[in-house]
C-alpha positions, 0 to 999 in steps of 0.5 A, a space after each residue: 508682514 513686518 511686526 513692530 518691535 516691542 518699543 515702538 509699540 511701547 511708544 505708541 500705546 503709552 502715548 494715551 494710556 500714561 497713568 503715573 502719578 508725574 507727567 512731562 505735559 506742563 511747562 513754560 515757554 520762554 520768548 520774545 516778540 516772534 515767539 509772542 506771535 505765535 502764542 497767538 491770536 495774533 489776528 489768527 482764529 486760533 492760539 497756542 492756548 486754544 490749541 492746547 483745549 483742543 488737544 486736551 479734549 481730543 485726547 481725553 486728558 483731565 485734571 493732572 494728565 492735560 497739557 499745559 503750558 504758560 509763556 514768559 517774556 524771557 528776561 536775560 537781555 537780547 534773545 541769541 544763541 550766545 545768550 541762551 548759551 551763556 544763560 544755560 550754562 549759568 549755575 546760579 539757580 536765580 541767574 541761570 537756567 535752573 531758575 524755572 526747571 523745579 517749576 517746570 516739566 517743560 521747558 521751551 526755549 528760542 532766539 527772535 529773527 535777528 540771529 538769521 542775520 548770520 555773517 558766514 561759515 567762521 571757524 574756531 576762533 570764533 568762539 573768542 566772540 561768542 555774539 559772531 552770527 556764524 555756523 561755526 558759532 551757532 553750532 558751538 552753542 547749541 552743542 552746549 546748550 543741548 548738553 545742559 539739557 541732557 544734564 536734566 532728564 528730570 525735565 523736558 525741553 524744546 529748542 527752535 531753530 532761528 526765525 526767518 528773516 523776510 525777504 526785505 530784511 535779509 539777502 540770500 547769503 544770510 538766508 542761505 547760511 541760515 538755511 544751513 544750521 538750521 538745516 544741520 540742527 534738525 537733519 544732523 544734530 537731532 538724529 545723533 549724526 553730529 561727530 561731534 555731539 554724538 547721541 542725542 538726548 531723548 529728552 530734547 526735542 527741535 522744533 524747525 520753526 525755520 522750515 516751516 515759514 521759508 521758501 527754498 532761498 531760506 527768505 520768509 515767505 512773504 505771505 507769512 511776514 508782518 509786512 516789508 521789513 518787518 518779520 514778525 509772524 502774522 496771522 497766517 504764520 499763527 495758524 500754520 505754527 500754533 498747531 504745530 507747536 502743540 501738536 509736536 511739544 507734547 507728542 514728544 514730551 508724554 512720549 518721553 514719559 516712558 523713556 523716563 520710566 513714569 508709565 507703568 507696564 500695565 500701561 500696555 494694550 493690545 492695539 496702536 495706530 501708526 501713520 506714515 510717512 508723517 508729515 505726508 503730502 496727503 497720501 499716506 498709510 494706516 498700521 494698527 494692530 489687533 489682538 483679537 477680531 474687533 471693530 476698528 474706526 479711525 477718523 479723520 478731524 481738522 485742528 478745530 475738530 470737526 470730523 472730516 472723513 471716516 477713513 476705517 470702519 470695520 471688522 479686522 482679525 487678529 494681526 497687523 493690518 495695513 491700508 492706504 488712504 489718498 485725501 488730495 487735495 487736503 490744505 497744508 496744516 495739522 490733522 488729527 486722526 482718533 482710532 477706536 477698537 472696543 473701549 480703547 480711544 487713540 489720537 494722534 497727529 497728522 502733518 500734511 505739507 505741501 
């Protein structure tokens, strides 16, 4: 049976066992109206602050180890990629991104839905008109923004893909262009496969907001729109995305603590849990490692913290074990999986997509 690589094992265990003095667990979310809707509660029964409380509770994070984030209406003007590009390359510690870096270990940025009103594929001459909403310009903006992020390894950055437009506010051409760009951002750039950029920095995470709310056409699903002609996310969108915002961002930033070197080597323990695939469609595998024969329990919780089912409950011998779990039907959304072995506890997230 395949064993974990040292790095994979280290990342999985250290995400809950970091005892260093400094953390990548607090920061700021810079946004306009769309981000404010997702921050919530926006008419839903959850919000990003509520999800952070739940995240801390499920992981046992308290004091300086607890995750936290503030939000701020981003003030340098409109919320377009051209504006973000200029903001990140502004050397001033007052008018540029440097203003936020000293006091925020995590910085989250995004654009609002007007960025999805794209005009074409474009070409090199587009950079002479930075506000042209073409795929060429957007890639150019992102490469420059992420390069500045890479040059600040003392901070962790999150960059959202486009906010989509609902059907009455766009057309098939615009939606397809936005979908194409966002797929490049998540599946090519963030995977280190873009030949013009190369390896993607470990201190940056791409939060693929666009594909969370769109259908095959690239248009925002009407079930997530505030109304006809209004592309602001509604309560259902907040309910869906707020838990993913918290889970994806803090899971990634805490993993970066290890890469940055903040976690001491004695944070290694003799247990680990891996879920695959993640995201899943309700069928998934559980892989865990035991250094000695101990009782293992693995329990599934919903996003409110309610226990749904014990997936594993028994004694397992030394070594790696892989089990299959089938929980169909499962509603789309974020779930939490808690692994307990002796005095060790690990909680990770499971994203279910339909």
